[in-house]
C-alpha positions as CSV (number, residue, x, y, z in Angstrom):
1,M,-16.2,-55.1,6.8
2,A,-19.2,-52.9,7.7
3,G,-19.1,-54.4,11.2
4,V,-15.6,-53.1,11.8
5,G,-16.7,-49.5,11.2
6,V,-19.6,-49.8,13.6
7,R,-17.3,-51.4,16.2
8,R,-14.8,-48.6,15.8
9,R,-17.5,-46.0,16.4
10,I,-18.7,-47.8,19.5
11,V,-15.2,-48.0,20.9
12,V,-14.6,-44.3,20.1
13,A,-17.9,-43.4,21.8
14,W,-17.1,-45.5,24.8
15,A,-13.7,-44.0,25.1
16,G,-15.2,-40.5,24.9
17,L,-17.6,-41.3,27.7
18,C,-14.8,-42.7,29.8
19,L,-12.8,-39.6,29.3
20,G,-15.8,-37.4,30.1
21,G,-16.4,-39.4,33.3
22,L,-12.7,-39.0,34.4
23,V,-12.9,-35.2,33.8
24,A,-16.1,-34.9,35.7
25,T,-14.7,-37.0,38.6
26,W,-11.6,-34.9,38.7
27,A,-13.7,-31.7,38.7
28,L,-15.7,-32.9,41.7
29,T,-12.7,-34.0,43.7
30,V,-10.4,-31.0,43.1
31,E,-10.2,-28.6,46.1
32,P,-11.9,-25.3,45.3
33,S,-9.5,-22.3,45.1
34,E,-9.6,-19.7,47.8
35,P,-12.3,-17.1,47.1
36,P,-11.0,-13.7,46.0
37,R,-10.7,-11.1,48.7
38,T,-11.4,-7.4,48.7
39,P,-8.8,-4.9,49.9
40,A,-10.5,-4.9,53.4
41,G,-9.8,-8.7,53.7
42,E,-13.4,-9.7,53.3
43,P,-14.3,-12.4,50.8
44,A,-15.6,-10.9,47.6
45,P,-19.1,-11.6,46.6
46,D,-19.3,-14.6,44.3
47,G,-22.2,-13.4,42.2
48,G,-24.7,-15.0,44.6
49,H,-27.3,-13.1,46.5
50,A,-26.4,-10.9,49.5
51,V,-27.5,-12.1,52.9
52,D,-29.1,-9.6,55.2
53,C,-28.6,-11.1,58.7
54,R,-30.5,-8.3,60.5
55,E,-33.5,-9.0,58.3
56,I,-33.4,-12.7,58.9
57,A,-33.0,-12.1,62.7
58,A,-35.9,-9.6,62.7
59,S,-38.1,-12.1,60.8
60,L,-37.3,-14.8,63.3
61,A,-38.0,-12.4,66.2
62,R,-41.4,-11.5,64.7
63,D,-42.3,-15.1,64.2
64,R,-41.4,-15.9,67.8
65,A,-43.4,-13.0,69.1
66,E,-46.4,-14.1,67.0
67,A,-46.1,-17.6,68.3
68,E,-45.9,-16.3,71.9
69,R,-49.0,-14.1,71.4
70,R,-51.0,-17.1,70.0
71,R,-49.8,-19.2,73.0
72,Q,-51.0,-16.5,75.4
73,E,-54.3,-16.2,73.6
74,A,-54.8,-20.0,73.8
75,L,-54.1,-20.0,77.6
76,D,-56.4,-17.0,78.3
77,P,-59.0,-18.1,80.9
78,S,-61.6,-15.8,79.5
79,E,-61.7,-17.8,76.3
80,G,-63.0,-20.9,78.0
81,D,-61.2,-24.2,78.0
82,P,-57.6,-23.6,77.0
83,Y,-56.2,-25.5,74.1
84,V,-52.5,-25.8,73.3
85,V,-51.1,-26.4,69.9
86,Q,-47.5,-27.2,69.8
87,S,-45.5,-26.7,66.6
88,L,-41.9,-27.0,65.8
89,V,-40.2,-25.0,63.1
90,D,-36.8,-25.7,61.9
91,V,-35.0,-22.8,60.2
92,A,-31.8,-22.9,58.3
93,V,-29.8,-19.7,58.2
94,P,-26.4,-18.9,56.7
95,V,-23.3,-19.4,58.8
96,E,-22.5,-15.7,58.5
97,C,-25.7,-14.9,60.5
98,A,-24.9,-17.2,63.5
99,D,-24.0,-14.3,65.8
100,E,-27.2,-12.3,65.0
101,I,-29.4,-15.3,65.6
102,E,-27.7,-16.3,68.8
103,A,-28.2,-12.8,70.1
104,L,-32.0,-13.4,69.9
105,D,-31.9,-16.0,72.7
């Protein structure tokens, strides 16, 4: 008889895990609701950090200017034999900043 009680607990635990998995799957597949909007029609902040697109664009511009300055220094004939170091930097920026970043080019 003791085995029946253990089996019952195992079945109940298994059923609980299955229900938890179903709820988690549902939560991951449900469409998110539309974000709340402010009276001006802009999406309301969701508690995340604010994005300063001008600051990001200015930082990218500074980095590009520094890279160009280093390139010019490397190609300066008064320094002797020029050396060239090529580097590639991949930067991810928020979608909201796309216009600011494209204006840099």
